[in-house]
N, C-alpha and C positions, 0 to 999 in steps of 0.2 A: 256407520251402515254403509256406505261406500266401500270402505276397506274392508268390512266383513263380505260383502257380495263379492268383491274380487276376490278375496283369498278364498270364499267357498268355490266360486269358479275355478281356479285354478288348481285347487285340489279334487275336484270332482272329476276335471280334466285329466289330473295324472292318474288317479286311480282307474278310470275307465281306459286309458292308453295304456296303461301297465296289463291290465285285463286283455284288451284287443291285441296288443304285441303277443302275448304269450298264446293267445288262440290261434294268430295268423301263423305262428312258429310251428306250433304243433301240429296243424292241420294243412300247413302247404311249404313250410320252410321259408316262409316270406317276412320281411322287416315290414313294419308299417307302412314305409315312405314305398315299397315295392309294390304293397297291396294296392296303396293311392295310385299308383301309376297304373297299374294292371286293370283296375276299377276305371279310372280316367278313359281309357283307350277303348274298355268294353264299352263305355258310353259314346264314344265319338265315332261319326260317321266312317265307314270303312275299318274302324280300329286302328286309326291312325291320328297322330298329332306332331307337330313340330316341338323338337327338345325345348326350346325357348317358351313354347305355349304351355308345355307339360309344366315347366319350371313356376311359373307365374301361377299356374292354378294348383299346385301342390304347395306352393310357399315353400320351394327349396332351392338352394344355392344351384348355378349352374355346373359348377365341378361336382358336386355331391350327386346331384341328378344323373350326369353322366358315369358316374361310378355305379350307381344304382342300376341304370339300364344296362351296362356292360355286365353285371351280374345276372341279370334277368335274359340278356340275350345268350350268356354262357350257358344257361340251363333251358333255352329253345323257347322261352316263353315270350320274347319280343324278336323281333329285326329292327336293325338300325340300318337306314339307307341316305343317302343324299337326296336333299328336298328338291321336288321337281320346281317348286315356286322359286327358291332362293339357294344358291349352288354353295351358299356359306352354312346353310342349316342341313341341319340331320332331321331327318322323321323316324319316328318309332312306329312300329304296326304291331299288334297283338296277332299271335300265333294262333292256330287251333289248341296247340298244347297250353300257351296263355290261357285262352278261353277254359280249358277245361279246370286248371289250376284254381282260376278264378271262381269257377262254378262250384269247385271243391270247397273252399273257405268262405263262400258268402254266406250258406246259411248258418253256419258257426258263427261268423262276425255279426249276422242280426241278430241272433241269439243273445250273444253277449251284451249287446247294444239294448236291446229290448229288457234284459234282465236287469242289468246294472242302472241303467239310466232312466229308461222309459216306465217300468214297472210301478214305481212309488207315485206315477205323476197320472192326473185325470186325464182326459183326452182335450179338454180346456187348456190344460196347464202345458202340454205339448204343442199346442198350436201358439201359445203365448212364448213359450220358450224358443220355438223356431222364429217367430216374429222378433223377437228381442235380438236373438243371435245373429239373425239375417241382417237387422239394420246396423248392429254392431259393425259386422264383416264390411258390409256394404261402405261404411263409412271408414274404416281402416282401408279398403281397397280404393279409395279414392285419391291415397297417395299411391304412386306406381311402384311397383315391387321392385326390389334390387335388379332383378333380371331384366327389367325393361329400361332400368335407367342407363343413357349413353356410357358406352365407355370411355374412358379417358384416354386420349391420343396427345404423344408428344406433339406439342405444337412446332409446326415447321418454321423455320426462321422467318419473321416477318409476315407472317399467313394471318396473323390474328386469329388464329383458331386457337382453341384449348380445352 
């Protein structure tokens, strides 16, 4: 039973992700991660977030996220600037062109999700699914994401740090 639920979740997730990725590529030339970044920025106050916060939110490595942000910046969809709060951090901000691309792909994205995932479910099923997956996500997020873990530093001789 548990293994069956797990395999059904993985298969449904893979099928949905494939269809969503195809729609995003066709409609806006975006990868799924790039869409997540634009959507997250679109929901953020001022359209800006720190790279570390973005990595934690979209559950993606810092280096992979940096590459995706560079690709979006080359297209003029975001700008990256040093953070005002922390000079070691980078802030990513959605541009007007980025908002336009996001607005162009969002209706098709919602349609794919509605058609493939939500259409066979009742309203109560959707509410139950949201509750179950939300609890599972919250449980998994209790363990800090890799991007939030302290970075290893070479210990100074005799400092006791590690």
